[in-house]
DOSEVEX-177574 format. One record per residue (C-alpha): y, z, x; residue in three letters. Coordinates in steps of 0.2 Angstrom, whole numbers, padded with zeros to 4 digits, always signed. Layout:
N
YZXALA
...
end
This chain:
225
+0001+0000+0000MET
+0012+0003+0014LYS
+0007-0012+0024ILE
+0012-0022+0006LYS
+0027-0013+0006HIS
+0031-0017+0022LYS
+0030-0036+0020GLN
+0041-0036+0003LEU
+0055-0026+0013GLY
+0054-0038+0028ASN
+0055-0055+0014LYS
+0070-0046+0004LEU
+0075-0043+0023MET
+0075-0061+0026ILE
+0080-0066+0008ARG
+0096-0060+0011GLU
+0097-0068+0029ILE
+0095-0084+0021LEU
+0106-0080+0007THR
+0119-0073+0019THR
+0117-0088+0030LEU
+0119-0103+0014VAL
+0135-0092+0008LEU
+0143-0094+0027ILE
+0137-0115+0027VAL
+0143-0114+0009PHE
+0161-0109+0014LEU
+0162-0118+0031ALA
+0159-0135+0022MET
+0170-0128+0010SER
+0186-0125+0021MET
+0183-0145+0027ASN
+0182-0151+0013SER
+0201-0144+0007SER
+0203-0149+0028PHE
+0198-0166+0024ALA
+0209-0169+0005GLN
+0224-0161+0015THR
+0220-0173+0029LYS
+0217-0190+0015VAL
+0233-0182+0007LYS
+0242-0184+0023LEU
+0235-0204+0029THR
+0237-0206+0010LEU
+0256-0204+0010ASN
+0259-0214+0026ASP
+0244-0226+0021TYR
+0249-0242+0031LEU
+0253-0233+0046GLU
+0238-0223+0048GLU
+0224-0237+0044TYR
+0229-0252+0046GLU
+0231-0256+0069THR
+0245-0262+0078SER
+0242-0277+0094HIS
+0255-0281+0106SER
+0260-0298+0113PHE
+0268-0307+0124THR
+0271-0327+0122ILE
+0282-0340+0133ARG
+0291-0354+0128ASP
+0303-0366+0140SER
+0315-0355+0138ASN
+0311-0333+0136GLN
+0298-0322+0135VAL
+0296-0313+0119ILE
+0288-0298+0117SER
+0282-0290+0101PHE
+0270-0280+0091LYS
+0260-0285+0074VAL
+0248-0278+0060ILE
+0240-0284+0048SER
+0242-0274+0032PRO
+0226-0268+0020LYS
+0236-0269+0006LYS
+0241-0286+0001LYS
+0260-0285-0009TYR
+0269-0297-0016LYS
+0283-0305-0005PRO
+0300-0305-0010ASN
+0304-0324-0014GLU
+0321-0322-0007LYS
+0315-0314+0008THR
+0313-0322+0026GLU
+0295-0315+0033TYR
+0291-0315+0051TYR
+0272-0318+0054TRP
+0262-0322+0070PHE
+0249-0335+0068PHE
+0242-0349+0083ALA
+0248-0342+0098LYS
+0267-0344+0087GLU
+0280-0334+0079ILE
+0283-0342+0063LYS
+0297-0338+0047VAL
+0293-0340+0031THR
+0304-0337+0015GLN
+0294-0329+0002GLY
+0279-0327+0011GLY
+0267-0326+0022TYR
+0249-0333+0030ASP
+0246-0322+0046GLY
+0250-0305+0056ARG
+0266-0298+0053LEU
+0278-0293+0064LEU
+0278-0275+0064HIS
+0287-0262+0078GLY
+0298-0265+0092GLU
+0306-0284+0097TYR
+0314-0291+0111SER
+0314-0310+0118SER
+0320-0311+0138MET
+0330-0326+0144TYR
+0321-0335+0162ASN
+0334-0329+0170ASN
+0327-0310+0165LYS
+0345-0306+0156GLN
+0340-0300+0135LEU
+0339-0313+0120SER
+0340-0302+0107GLU
+0332-0285+0102LYS
+0329-0276+0084GLY
+0316-0271+0076VAL
+0305-0276+0064PHE
+0295-0269+0050LYS
+0281-0278+0039TYR
+0287-0295+0041GLY
+0305-0289+0039LEU
+0320-0286+0049LYS
+0327-0270+0048THR
+0341-0260+0058GLY
+0351-0262+0073ASN
+0347-0280+0079TRP
+0359-0289+0093ARG
+0358-0304+0104SER
+0366-0310+0119TRP
+0372-0326+0129TYR
+0362-0333+0142GLU
+0377-0323+0155ASN
+0373-0308+0149GLY
+0390-0306+0134LYS
+0385-0301+0119MET
+0383-0311+0107LYS
+0380-0305+0091GLU
+0378-0288+0082VAL
+0371-0286+0062SER
+0363-0274+0052ASN
+0348-0276+0043TRP
+0340-0269+0027LYS
+0322-0275+0021ARG
+0326-0293+0028GLY
+0343-0293+0021ASN
+0360-0291+0033LEU
+0367-0273+0026HIS
+0380-0269+0033GLY
+0394-0275+0050SER
+0388-0293+0057TYR
+0398-0297+0069LYS
+0400-0311+0079GLN
+0407-0317+0099TYR
+0413-0331+0110ASP
+0403-0334+0124ALA
+0419-0326+0133ASN
+0413-0311+0123GLY
+0428-0309+0113GLN
+0427-0305+0093LEU
+0429-0321+0082VAL
+0421-0313+0068LYS
+0419-0298+0058SER
+0411-0294+0039GLU
+0402-0281+0031GLN
+0384-0287+0018TYR
+0376-0277+0006LYS
+0358-0281+0000LYS
+0361-0299+0010GLY
+0376-0302+0001GLU
+0392-0302+0008ILE
+0408-0293+0001VAL
+0421-0292+0016ILE
+0424-0308+0026LYS
+0433-0307+0040GLY
+0441-0318+0055GLU
+0445-0313+0074LYS
+0462-0304+0074GLU
+0476-0312+0082LYS
+0481-0306+0098PRO
+0498-0293+0098GLU
+0507-0308+0104LYS
+0502-0322+0094GLU
+0506-0310+0076LYS
+0524-0306+0086LYS
+0525-0327+0085SER
+0521-0329+0069THR
+0531-0319+0060ASN
+0549-0327+0072LYS
+0541-0344+0066ASP
+0541-0334+0047LYS
+0559-0329+0050LYS
+0566-0344+0059THR
+0559-0353+0045SER
+0567-0342+0029LYS
+0584-0342+0040GLU
+0581-0361+0039LYS
+0578-0362+0021LYS
+0593-0353+0016THR
+0604-0361+0029LYS
+0599-0376+0018GLN
+0599-0370+0003LEU
+0621-0361+0007LYS
+0622-0381+0013GLU
+0616-0391-0001LYS
+0627-0375-0016LYS
+0641-0380-0005SER
+0640-0401-0007LYS
+0638-0399-0024GLU
+0652-0387-0026LYS
+0665-0399-0018LYS
+0655-0417-0027GLU
+0664-0403-0042GLN
+0679-0402-0036ASN
+0681-0420-0032LEU
+0677-0422-0051GLU
+0687-0411-0056ASN
+0703-0419-0048GLU
+0698-0435-0055LYS
end
């Protein structure tokens, strides 16, 4: 009887140990599951960044060396018909309005002239220009400074000549121009223009006085007759 009780006690102890182990495993799995769910939530908020792979490329043509990154979207989305998309296919960068059929440019973009001077620099986001973009002439002078949002000009746009002088300054909103500007005239040119205007006004005033004086004389002659 003592042996049977001892065996029964051992079985109960083993059962308690197994139960405890099962509880520990269950708790561990629950914690891992919660962590996994949290991770999934975080990655879903940044789905494209987390699960899509990007690749870097450098291509060369007769005039420039271009460095850029591309991405293949896992989720197909409908392009904007009015927006230009930049994509990469058959070792060439394509630009298409309202569509794409290859890997989209995504990330930093830069191009250089053969003399190692910067040609253009900016950022793409899923095939669309975004943020601040700058371009230069081959002599290193600034050519254009523009701001983009979702592939559309948005903000200030400035254009320079080959000597680095500002020739155009405009403001855009969602691709539409809101303020059209031209090169600001130098101070000397402003003074010269104002002087010309003043001279022209004085000349007109003088001519008007002479005309009135002539008419008055003619009228007096008529009265004398």
